[in-house]
N, CA, C and O atoms as a Tinker XYZ file with bonds, in Angstrom:
   200  protein
     1  N    -39.961000   11.924000  -59.503000    73     2
     2  CA   -38.975000   12.520000  -60.394000    64     1     3
     3  C    -37.566000   12.441000  -59.852000    63     2     4     5
     4  O    -36.618000   12.304000  -60.626000    81     3
     5  N    -37.401000   12.525000  -58.521000    73     3     6
     6  CA   -36.141000   12.460000  -57.956000    64     5     7
     7  C    -35.468000   11.130000  -58.251000    63     6     8     9
     8  O    -34.281000   11.058000  -58.570000    81     7
     9  N    -36.252000   10.105000  -58.135000    73     7    10
    10  CA   -35.762000    8.759000  -58.342000    64     9    11
    11  C    -35.299000    8.599000  -59.854000    63    10    12    13
    12  O    -34.230000    8.068000  -60.153000    81    11
    13  N    -36.189000    9.102000  -60.767000    73    11    14
    14  CA   -35.835000    9.027000  -62.177000    64    13    15
    15  C    -34.588000    9.841000  -62.495000    63    14    16    17
    16  O    -33.710000    9.386000  -63.227000    81    15
    17  N    -34.517000   11.056000  -61.935000    73    15    18
    18  CA   -33.315000   11.856000  -62.104000    64    17    19
    19  C    -32.070000   11.186000  -61.686000    63    18    20    21
    20  O    -31.053000   11.230000  -62.377000    81    19
    21  N    -32.147000   10.547000  -60.526000    73    19    22
    22  CA   -30.981000    9.796000  -60.018000    64    21    23
    23  C    -30.654000    8.695000  -60.965000    63    22    24    25
    24  O    -29.464000    8.500000  -61.211000    81    23
    25  N    -31.567000    7.947000  -61.529000    73    23    26
    26  CA   -31.327000    6.865000  -62.457000    64    25    27
    27  C    -30.690000    7.443000  -63.734000    63    26    28    29
    28  O    -29.776000    6.818000  -64.271000    81    27
    29  N    -31.109000    8.549000  -64.220000    73    27    30
    30  CA   -30.595000    9.119000  -65.440000    64    29    31
    31  C    -29.131000    9.648000  -65.201000    63    30    32    33
    32  O    -28.280000    9.548000  -66.085000    81    31
    33  N    -28.877000   10.194000  -64.015000    73    31    34
    34  CA   -27.480000   10.615000  -63.656000    64    33    35
    35  C    -26.571000    9.382000  -63.644000    63    34    36    37
    36  O    -25.444000    9.455000  -64.136000    81    35
    37  N    -27.026000    8.266000  -63.103000    73    35    38
    38  CA   -26.249000    7.064000  -63.063000    64    37    39
    39  C    -26.032000    6.538000  -64.515000    63    38    40    41
    40  O    -24.938000    6.106000  -64.878000    81    39
    41  N    -27.071000    6.590000  -65.289000    73    39    42
    42  CA   -26.952000    6.166000  -66.677000    64    41    43
    43  C    -25.913000    7.030000  -67.457000    63    42    44    45
    44  O    -25.154000    6.512000  -68.276000    81    43
    45  N    -25.904000    8.324000  -67.186000    73    43    46
    46  CA   -24.952000    9.164000  -67.826000    64    45    47
    47  C    -23.547000    8.745000  -67.512000    63    46    48    49
    48  O    -22.663000    9.008000  -68.327000    81    47
    49  N    -23.276000    8.129000  -66.422000    73    47    50
    50  CA   -21.892000    7.713000  -66.046000    64    49    51
    51  C    -21.511000    6.431000  -66.804000    63    50    52    53
    52  O    -20.365000    5.990000  -66.720000    81    51
    53  N    -22.417000    5.853000  -67.512000    73    51    54
    54  CA   -22.019000    4.587000  -68.249000    64    53    55
    55  C    -21.797000    4.985000  -69.697000    63    54    56    57
    56  O    -21.992000    6.136000  -70.088000    81    55
    57  N    -21.390000    4.010000  -70.471000    73    55    58
    58  CA   -21.190000    4.244000  -71.988000    64    57    59
    59  C    -22.295000    3.438000  -72.687000    63    58    60    61
    60  O    -22.132000    3.074000  -73.852000    81    59
    61  N    -23.415000    3.150000  -72.005000    73    59    62
    62  CA   -24.445000    2.357000  -72.604000    64    61    63
    63  C    -25.171000    3.035000  -73.703000    63    62    64    65
    64  O    -25.513000    4.214000  -73.619000    81    63
    65  N    -25.405000    2.284000  -74.737000    73    63    66
    66  CA   -26.206000    2.730000  -75.899000    64    65    67
    67  C    -27.672000    2.305000  -75.785000    63    66    68    69
    68  O    -28.581000    2.908000  -76.356000    81    67
    69  N    -27.850000    1.187000  -74.983000    73    67    70
    70  CA   -29.170000    0.574000  -74.902000    64    69    71
    71  C    -29.477000    0.376000  -73.381000    63    70    72    73
    72  O    -28.595000    0.012000  -72.603000    81    71
    73  N    -30.681000    0.613000  -73.013000    73    71    74
    74  CA   -31.117000    0.319000  -71.623000    64    73    75
    75  C    -32.235000   -0.683000  -71.780000    63    74    76    77
    76  O    -33.223000   -0.443000  -72.474000    81    75
    77  N    -32.048000   -1.856000  -71.094000    73    75    78
    78  CA   -33.035000   -2.987000  -71.319000    64    77    79
    79  C    -33.760000   -3.230000  -70.008000    63    78    80    81
    80  O    -33.136000   -3.274000  -68.948000    81    79
    81  N    -35.078000   -3.390000  -70.076000    73    79    82
    82  CA   -35.939000   -3.795000  -68.931000    64    81    83
    83  C    -37.003000   -4.761000  -69.435000    63    82    84    85
    84  O    -37.194000   -4.946000  -70.636000    81    83
    85  N    -37.679000   -5.362000  -68.480000    73    83    86
    86  CA   -38.731000   -6.246000  -68.812000    64    85    87
    87  C    -40.096000   -5.611000  -68.431000    63    86    88    89
    88  O    -41.149000   -6.149000  -68.774000    81    87
    89  N    -40.061000   -4.502000  -67.743000    73    87    90
    90  CA   -41.285000   -3.913000  -67.209000    64    89    91
    91  C    -41.781000   -2.803000  -68.202000    63    90    92    93
    92  O    -41.065000   -1.849000  -68.503000    81    91
    93  N    -43.007000   -2.980000  -68.677000    73    91    94
    94  CA   -43.560000   -2.001000  -69.577000    64    93    95
    95  C    -43.675000   -0.526000  -68.920000    63    94    96    97
    96  O    -43.427000    0.495000  -69.562000    81    95
    97  N    -44.047000   -0.534000  -67.675000    73    95    98
    98  CA   -44.136000    0.776000  -67.048000    64    97    99
    99  C    -42.698000    1.441000  -66.922000    63    98   100   101
   100  O    -42.558000    2.659000  -67.028000    81    99
   101  N    -41.712000    0.637000  -66.705000    73    99   102
   102  CA   -40.326000    1.190000  -66.664000    64   101   103
   103  C    -39.865000    1.688000  -67.981000    63   102   104   105
   104  O    -39.122000    2.665000  -68.073000    81   103
   105  N    -40.323000    0.993000  -69.046000    73   103   106
   106  CA   -39.923000    1.470000  -70.362000    64   105   107
   107  C    -40.464000    2.856000  -70.608000    63   106   108   109
   108  O    -39.766000    3.711000  -71.153000    81   107
   109  N    -41.694000    3.086000  -70.215000    73   107   110
   110  CA   -42.341000    4.374000  -70.336000    64   109   111
   111  C    -41.568000    5.452000  -69.496000    63   110   112   113
   112  O    -41.209000    6.506000  -70.021000    81   111
   113  N    -41.336000    5.179000  -68.252000    73   111   114
   114  CA   -40.653000    6.074000  -67.414000    64   113   115
   115  C    -39.235000    6.380000  -67.791000    63   114   116   117
   116  O    -38.813000    7.536000  -67.799000    81   115
   117  N    -38.500000    5.341000  -68.105000    73   115   118
   118  CA   -37.090000    5.476000  -68.524000    64   117   119
   119  C    -36.951000    6.211000  -69.825000    63   118   120   121
   120  O    -36.054000    7.035000  -70.004000    81   119
   121  N    -37.894000    5.889000  -70.779000    73   119   122
   122  CA   -37.830000    6.629000  -72.098000    64   121   123
   123  C    -38.172000    8.094000  -71.860000    63   122   124   125
   124  O    -37.626000    8.933000  -72.577000    81   123
   125  N    -39.018000    8.469000  -70.926000    73   123   126
   126  CA   -39.214000    9.817000  -70.598000    64   125   127
   127  C    -37.981000   10.454000  -70.018000    63   126   128   129
   128  O    -37.646000   11.581000  -70.384000    81   127
   129  N    -37.318000    9.799000  -69.159000    73   127   130
   130  CA   -36.105000   10.302000  -68.484000    64   129   131
   131  C    -35.014000   10.516000  -69.495000    63   130   132   133
   132  O    -34.312000   11.526000  -69.447000    81   131
   133  N    -34.857000    9.587000  -70.407000    73   131   134
   134  CA   -33.819000    9.683000  -71.476000    64   133   135
   135  C    -34.072000   10.899000  -72.324000    63   134   136   137
   136  O    -33.146000   11.651000  -72.632000    81   135
   137  N    -35.352000   11.108000  -72.717000    73   135   138
   138  CA   -35.722000   12.325000  -73.503000    64   137   139
   139  C    -35.526000   13.618000  -72.669000    63   138   140   141
   140  O    -35.032000   14.631000  -73.166000    81   139
   141  N    -35.913000   13.543000  -71.449000    73   139   142
   142  CA   -35.869000   14.830000  -70.606000    64   141   143
   143  C    -34.414000   15.184000  -70.343000    63   142   144   145
   144  O    -34.116000   16.369000  -70.196000    81   143
   145  N    -33.481000   14.221000  -70.275000    73   143   146
   146  CA   -32.109000   14.532000  -70.013000    64   145   147
   147  C    -31.313000   14.586000  -71.305000    63   146   148   149
   148  O    -30.094000   14.744000  -71.257000    81   147
   149  N    -31.932000   14.466000  -72.413000    73   147   150
   150  CA   -31.264000   14.544000  -73.725000    64   149   151
   151  C    -30.174000   13.531000  -73.944000    63   150   152   153
   152  O    -29.127000   13.830000  -74.518000    81   151
   153  N    -30.430000   12.338000  -73.483000    73   151   154
   154  CA   -29.476000   11.222000  -73.683000    64   153   155
   155  C    -29.745000   10.519000  -74.979000    63   154   156   157
   156  O    -30.878000   10.428000  -75.453000    81   155
   157  N    -28.628000   10.007000  -75.555000    73   155   158
   158  CA   -28.743000    9.218000  -76.824000    64   157   159
   159  C    -28.691000    7.775000  -76.500000    63   158   160   161
   160  O    -27.767000    7.074000  -76.913000    81   159
   161  N    -29.726000    7.279000  -75.721000    73   159   162
   162  CA   -29.848000    5.909000  -75.302000    64   161   163
   163  C    -31.128000    5.315000  -75.715000    63   162   164   165
   164  O    -32.163000    5.949000  -75.512000    81   163
   165  N    -31.158000    4.145000  -76.281000    73   163   166
   166  CA   -32.435000    3.461000  -76.660000    64   165   167
   167  C    -32.930000    2.661000  -75.414000    63   166   168   169
   168  O    -32.159000    1.985000  -74.732000    81   167
   169  N    -34.196000    2.774000  -75.175000    73   167   170
   170  CA   -34.779000    1.984000  -74.117000    64   169   171
   171  C    -35.586000    0.887000  -74.757000    63   170   172   173
   172  O    -36.484000    1.196000  -75.541000    81   171
   173  N    -35.317000   -0.433000  -74.465000    73   171   174
   174  CA   -35.881000   -1.559000  -75.079000    64   173   175
   175  C    -36.371000   -2.543000  -74.072000    63   174   176   177
   176  O    -35.939000   -2.565000  -72.919000    81   175
   177  N    -37.305000   -3.380000  -74.541000    73   175   178
   178  CA   -37.829000   -4.464000  -73.808000    64   177   179
   179  C    -36.778000   -5.614000  -74.104000    63   178   180   181
   180  O    -36.128000   -5.638000  -75.149000    81   179
   181  N    -36.666000   -6.524000  -73.146000    73   179   182
   182  CA   -35.765000   -7.669000  -73.258000    64   181   183
   183  C    -36.034000   -8.429000  -74.510000    63   182   184   185
   184  O    -35.089000   -8.845000  -75.181000    81   183
   185  N    -37.262000   -8.633000  -74.861000    73   183   186
   186  CA   -37.619000   -9.398000  -76.063000    64   185   187
   187  C    -37.121000   -8.785000  -77.365000    63   186   188   189
   188  O    -36.806000   -9.463000  -78.343000    81   187
   189  N    -37.071000   -7.423000  -77.310000    73   187   190
   190  CA   -36.517000   -6.728000  -78.521000    64   189   191
   191  C    -35.024000   -7.041000  -78.702000    63   190   192   193
   192  O    -34.520000   -7.067000  -79.825000    81   191
   193  N    -34.345000   -7.269000  -77.620000    73   191   194
   194  CA   -32.916000   -7.454000  -77.663000    64   193   195
   195  C    -32.580000   -8.883000  -78.043000    63   194   196   197
   196  O    -31.649000   -9.133000  -78.809000    81   195
   197  N    -33.373000   -9.849000  -77.480000    73   195   198
   198  CA   -33.173000  -11.228000  -77.742000    64   197   199
   199  C    -33.544000  -11.586000  -79.210000    63   198   200
   200  O    -33.430000  -12.745000  -79.610000    81   199
């Protein structure tokens, strides 16, 4: 959870609307972090963006 919290704190410092990854496990974990921190960021797989 400490690693995820650190990632979410770094994400808060950006103006990103979308967070993109190719790892299905990361999508699950990052989506949880976004919800947990109340961020308005979409987590998507790279193929969804392309």
